[in-house]
Residue, then its C-alpha position, 0 to 999 in steps of 0.5 A: m493518464s485520465v482518472s475522473f474524480l467526484p468531489r464528495w459533495e457530487t457523489k452519485t445518488d444511485l450508488p450504495a454507501v460504502i461501509d469499510l471494514f479494516s479501513g486503515c487509512g482510507g486507501l480502499s475508500f478513497g478510490f471508491l469515493s473518487a468513482g463516485f460511491p458515497v463512503k459513509a463509514g468504517l472501522d479500523v482498530s488503529e486510532a491514528a488510521v481512523q483519524t487519517a481516514s476520517y480527515n480525507l474522507s469526511w472532515r475536510h469535506g465539512e462532513s462528521g463521518g462515520h469512521f470508528c476505532g473498534d474491534i470487529t469481533v465485537a462490532t454490530p451491524e447496528m453501528f452502521s445501519g444509520f448510514i445507509g440510505p435506500e440504495g443499501c450498501i456495499v461492504i469493502g476492506g482488507p483483513p489483517c494480512q500478517a497471519y498470511s504473509q511471509i514476513g508476518k509468518g517469520k515475525l510470529r515464529s520468532l516470538g514463540e509457538d503461541r504466536y505461530h501464524l495458524n494460532d494468530e487470532r487475526g488469521q480468521l478476521y475475515r469471517h467477521f468481515l463476512r458476518m458484518a457484510i451478510e448481516l448488512d444485506a450488502r449488495a456487493v462485497v470487495m475483500e483485499n488481502v496478500p496472495e499468501a492467503i491462498n496458502y494458510g495452513a490447509t485453508n484457501v482463504p479466497e476460495t473458502v470466502c467465495k464459498i461462504l458467500e455463495k451459500n448466502g446468495y451472492s455470485a463470487i470470484w476471486t483474482i490476484l491483480n498487480a497495482a502496477d497494471y492500473g497506473v500505480p508506480q509500484t509492482r504489488e501483487r494483492l488478492f481481491v475477492l469481488a462479490i455481487k448479490n445474485s438478486e442484482g442480476h449482474a455478474p462480478a468482474f474485474p477491471l481491464p488493465t491500463h498500463r503493461s510492463i515494457d520488458g515482459s516482466i510479470g509478477v511471482y504470483r502471475q506466473r502461478f495463474n494456470s495452477f490456480s485455475k483448479f479452484p472453481h471461483f479463481v478467474f484470470p484477470p481481464e486482459s485489454n485488447g487496446e494499446l496500454k501505456p507503459w507501467v509508471t516508473v519511480g522517476e515519473a512518480l517522484s522527480d517533481l518532489p522537493v529535494l530534501f537531502p542532495s548529498p551526505n554533507s547536507r544538514y539533516r532536518l525532521y520536517e514535520l508533516n504538515v510543513l510545506l515545501k515547494y515542488a521542485s518543478p512543474p508536473k512533468n508527466e501525466y502521473q505527477k499532474l494526476m497527484r497534484e490535482w486528484g482529490g483537490k488541487t494543491g497549488d505550488f506547495v506540498s506536505g509530508h517530507g518526513y524521513r529518517n535520519t540515518p547518519r551512519d548509512f547516508r555515505i553507503f546510500e550515495r555509493m549504492e547504484h540503483d537496484d543494489n541490495y543489502p549485501v552490496a551496501v555491506k561491501i561498500a560499508e566495508e570499503l568505507l571503514e578501510e578508508a577511515c582506517a587509513i585516514e585515522g591511522i588505525d591498524p586493526a591488529e595493533d589497536p583492535e579496540a579502536y578498529r571495533k568502534l569505528r566498524r560500529k560506526i560505519v558498518p551495518p551489523y546484519d548478516p548479508g547471507k540472511f538479509q538479501d533485500k533489507w536494503k534496496k535502491l530504487h531504480p528511476d526507470k522501473p516501478s518500485h517494489t512493493l511498499v509494506a508496513h514495515l515502512g513504519v519501523d524503518t525505510y531501508s527497503h526503499i532508498h530514494p533513487w537520487e538522494p542518499r537517504g531512505i524515502s519521505v512519507r510523501e514519496a512513499a504516498r506517491l508510490q502508492s498513488f495517494p494523491d498529494s492533497f491526501l494528508f497524514q495527520c500522525n507522526m512519521g512512523e505511523a504515516f509509513k505504517q498506514i501507507g504501506n498497509a493501504v490499497p493503492p487508491l488508483l488500484s481501487h479507483a479501477i475496481a470501483t469504477k467497474l463495479a459502479e458500471i456493473m451495479n448500473g447495468g453496464 
């Protein structure tokens, strides 16, 4: 797996400055930075995310950086004009997806009619993204979001975005890319809009894939591509005529990282995110080598080992098989309860109160009929399923493939293709949330490399 990384001080002077709106922790920006674009400034409403982006994109390289914490609805182009040089700028970013995503819609409905997703102001923030891009006279625009944005009420958001850009002198297209096709150990389908000013004289295009599924499986949205062809600005993702590598698996991504909790009887330790532990082994494959070297070599130690203490469930995790979900976990918990009753001599009929107390200690309370995928144990021979921001609340959706626990912050970062040198200067919950919200840097790098090639006349 060959990825060309250019350190901050070696960014290409002939490429436009990057302004990252809704920057999050900097996953999209990092991919552009590593492709040679000078990442000059960004904006996000989360102070913790801005701190993470600022550190990794600027401060660690001795630069002050221009990442701001703020509200895009009151932002002005003047905030960023001082960061733009003679090569102009491109504007990138991922407007909030909660109003579009299935998870977000369900959450909003549960909070009442006034929070219904079509009433959620975040659903219109893409318009402010476009306002800033147009007023900054961006030479190119890259916007990322969840595929559900195709059907936001009666609005196809990417089509609307493309039409607005087209009216303002851009050539614009959109598609859905799977991160696994670009070397990310995660099947993550995301929508991308790519636009280039007509005055550039170049047509927008998406990058060729570098990886493929070995069993022929495809994403949910890829199955619907033929139906999307009715939309004027939709394009099919390009297909490579060359030989592609197999999708990177969870095992390939994680097997060299430190062992943290080998058995349910292990002592739990809350690792601060700056604690360094030695790798379990030298890198075993190209992906692990890349994660240790891309963005700066890490040596023999790595940070980010925080994982959650869930003592009720460690034994359940141990007995789960790979790909097992929540209903299976509940069955295992019921078996553990039965075993505990036998050991402690508790008869549910004779001592119902003792039985209820023991049940609360062993069996998770959620209805397995409503939470099919609330828990899932990762399979080491497959890419991970999609990481989401809910990791900031709990990590039951991604149970470690070998150890009886949820994944750690560094493991989540690996599954998103953040290199080990990318540090999270925040608490564990914030780190998980930032990672789940991010654009995988390897996918971003592929898009940025293609855009640089186009803008340089390639």
